[in-house]
C-alpha positions as CSV (number, residue, x, y, z in Angstrom):
1,M,37.8,5.3,-81.1
2,P,35.4,6.5,-78.1
3,T,32.8,8.8,-78.9
4,H,32.7,10.7,-75.6
5,A,34.8,11.2,-72.8
6,P,34.7,8.5,-70.1
7,A,32.1,8.8,-67.1
8,A,34.6,8.7,-64.5
9,G,34.4,11.4,-61.5
10,G,33.3,15.0,-62.6
11,A,33.4,13.7,-66.4
12,P,30.6,14.9,-68.6
13,A,28.4,11.9,-68.7
14,A,28.3,12.2,-64.8
15,R,27.0,15.8,-65.1
16,T,23.3,16.7,-65.8
17,L,22.7,17.9,-69.2
18,P,22.8,21.7,-69.7
19,H,19.4,23.5,-69.4
20,L,18.4,24.6,-72.8
21,P,14.8,26.0,-72.5
22,R,14.8,28.3,-75.6
23,A,15.6,25.3,-77.7
24,A,13.2,23.1,-75.8
25,A,10.4,25.5,-76.7
26,N,11.4,25.1,-80.3
27,G,11.0,21.4,-80.2
28,L,14.4,20.4,-79.8
29,A,15.5,17.8,-76.8
30,F,19.1,17.0,-76.0
31,R,21.1,13.8,-75.1
32,R,24.7,12.8,-74.9
33,I,26.3,11.3,-78.1
34,A,26.7,7.4,-78.2
35,D,28.5,5.2,-80.3
36,A,25.3,4.5,-82.4
37,D,25.4,8.4,-83.4
38,M,28.6,8.3,-85.4
39,G,26.9,7.6,-88.7
40,F,24.5,10.6,-88.1
41,L,27.3,12.7,-87.0
42,S,29.4,11.9,-90.1
43,A,26.3,12.7,-92.3
44,L,25.8,15.9,-90.3
45,Y,29.5,16.9,-90.9
46,A,29.1,16.1,-94.6
47,A,26.0,18.2,-94.8
48,T,27.9,21.1,-93.5
49,R,30.7,20.9,-96.0
50,A,28.6,19.8,-99.0
51,E,28.8,23.3,-100.7
52,E,32.7,23.2,-100.4
53,V,33.1,19.9,-102.1
54,A,30.5,20.4,-104.9
55,P,32.8,22.0,-107.3
56,L,35.4,19.3,-107.0
57,P,36.0,17.1,-109.9
58,W,35.4,13.9,-107.7
59,S,33.0,11.3,-107.9
60,D,30.2,11.3,-105.3
61,A,31.8,8.3,-103.6
62,Q,35.2,10.2,-103.6
63,K,33.6,13.1,-102.1
64,A,31.8,10.9,-99.4
65,A,35.1,9.1,-98.5
66,F,36.9,12.4,-98.2
67,L,34.1,14.0,-95.9
68,D,33.8,11.0,-93.8
69,Q,37.8,11.0,-93.3
70,Q,37.7,14.7,-92.5
71,F,35.0,14.1,-90.1
72,Q,36.8,11.1,-88.2
73,A,39.8,13.5,-88.0
74,Q,37.7,16.3,-86.6
75,H,36.0,14.0,-84.2
76,A,39.4,12.5,-83.0
77,H,40.7,16.0,-82.5
78,Y,37.6,17.2,-80.5
79,M,37.7,14.0,-78.2
80,E,41.5,14.5,-77.4
81,H,41.6,18.4,-77.0
82,Y,38.2,18.7,-75.3
83,P,38.0,15.6,-72.9
84,D,35.5,17.1,-70.4
85,A,33.1,18.6,-73.1
86,D,29.3,18.1,-73.2
87,W,28.7,16.2,-76.4
88,L,25.2,16.7,-77.3
89,I,22.9,15.4,-80.0
90,A,19.8,17.9,-80.8
91,E,16.7,15.6,-81.4
92,R,13.5,16.9,-83.0
93,G,10.5,14.9,-83.0
94,G,12.7,12.1,-81.8
95,A,15.0,12.2,-84.7
96,P,18.6,13.5,-84.6
97,A,18.7,17.1,-86.2
98,G,22.2,18.6,-85.0
99,R,24.7,18.6,-82.4
100,L,25.9,21.2,-79.8
101,Y,29.5,20.5,-78.2
102,L,30.2,22.8,-75.1
103,E,33.4,22.9,-73.0
104,R,33.2,24.7,-69.6
105,W,36.1,26.7,-68.6
106,P,36.8,29.0,-65.7
107,S,36.3,32.1,-67.9
108,E,34.1,31.1,-70.5
109,I,31.8,28.4,-72.1
110,R,33.5,27.6,-75.3
111,V,31.2,26.4,-78.2
112,I,33.3,23.6,-79.7
113,D,30.7,23.1,-82.5
114,I,27.1,23.6,-83.2
115,A,25.6,22.4,-86.5
116,L,22.1,21.5,-87.7
117,M,21.0,19.4,-90.7
118,P,19.8,21.3,-93.7
119,D,16.2,20.6,-93.4
120,V,15.9,22.3,-90.0
121,R,18.0,25.3,-90.7
122,G,16.6,28.6,-90.8
123,Q,13.9,28.1,-88.3
124,G,15.3,29.8,-85.3
125,L,16.9,26.7,-83.8
126,G,20.3,27.8,-83.7
127,R,19.7,31.1,-82.3
128,A,17.7,29.5,-79.7
129,M,20.6,27.1,-78.9
130,M,23.0,30.0,-78.7
131,E,20.7,32.2,-76.5
132,D,20.6,29.1,-73.9
133,V,24.3,28.9,-74.1
134,I,24.6,32.5,-73.3
135,S,22.1,32.2,-70.7
136,L,24.1,29.4,-69.0
137,A,27.3,31.3,-69.3
138,G,25.7,34.4,-67.8
139,A,24.2,32.7,-64.9
140,G,28.1,31.8,-64.0
141,G,29.2,35.3,-64.8
142,L,31.0,33.7,-67.9
143,G,31.7,34.6,-71.5
144,V,31.0,32.6,-74.5
145,G,33.5,31.7,-77.1
146,I,33.3,30.3,-80.6
147,H,35.5,29.7,-83.6
148,V,33.5,30.7,-86.6
149,E,34.8,30.4,-90.3
150,K,34.8,34.0,-91.9
151,N,32.5,33.0,-94.5
152,N,30.0,31.3,-92.3
153,P,26.6,32.9,-92.9
154,A,25.9,32.4,-89.2
155,M,28.4,35.1,-88.5
156,R,25.5,37.6,-88.8
157,L,23.7,35.9,-86.0
158,Y,26.9,35.7,-83.8
159,E,27.4,39.3,-84.3
160,R,23.7,40.2,-83.6
161,L,24.0,38.0,-80.2
162,G,27.0,40.3,-79.2
163,F,30.0,38.3,-80.1
164,T,33.1,40.1,-81.4
165,P,35.9,38.9,-83.3
166,R,39.0,38.7,-80.9
167,E,41.6,36.7,-82.8
168,D,42.3,36.0,-86.6
169,K,42.8,32.2,-86.8
170,G,43.5,32.3,-90.6
171,V,40.1,31.0,-92.0
172,Y,38.5,31.3,-88.6
173,W,37.7,34.0,-86.4
174,L,37.9,33.4,-82.6
175,M,34.7,35.2,-81.3
176,R,33.6,36.0,-77.9
177,R,30.7,37.4,-76.0
178,E,31.5,38.8,-72.7
179,A,29.0,38.0,-69.6
180,D,26.2,40.5,-69.1
């Protein structure tokens, strides 16, 4: 399974990386994902779902296998449905710390996914990344869209940044912030 879209023509690998100065000022550097990142990305996914699987009456090995299977399915879905996206690893101090997946559409930049490892959460990094995405979109007169689980604690951040629910998608809200 490929980890990123092919680098042909105007494909993402041929584009320059998005300019993310607020995140950089907070110690983050970005690079495109590579095959060697799959283990980290699976661990990051598992870290974002740990609370959900904690109460299940499964062994740690069963939980890990389930979460890896779910990561593989999500990753395959993303690669299939967003072939032109920017698939970025956020690094802090040279070590992977999170991911930022962005798709550029004519009317918006869609945040496909944003996630940070637990040890770097709560330090303003997610906010800096989102403010950078808003700035990128605003420079092109675009809005920003993101799907957010209804029980996600980051919902408050998105609302403070000007996102509003646009469509109920069951467990998710499709949220959007219009261009300034």
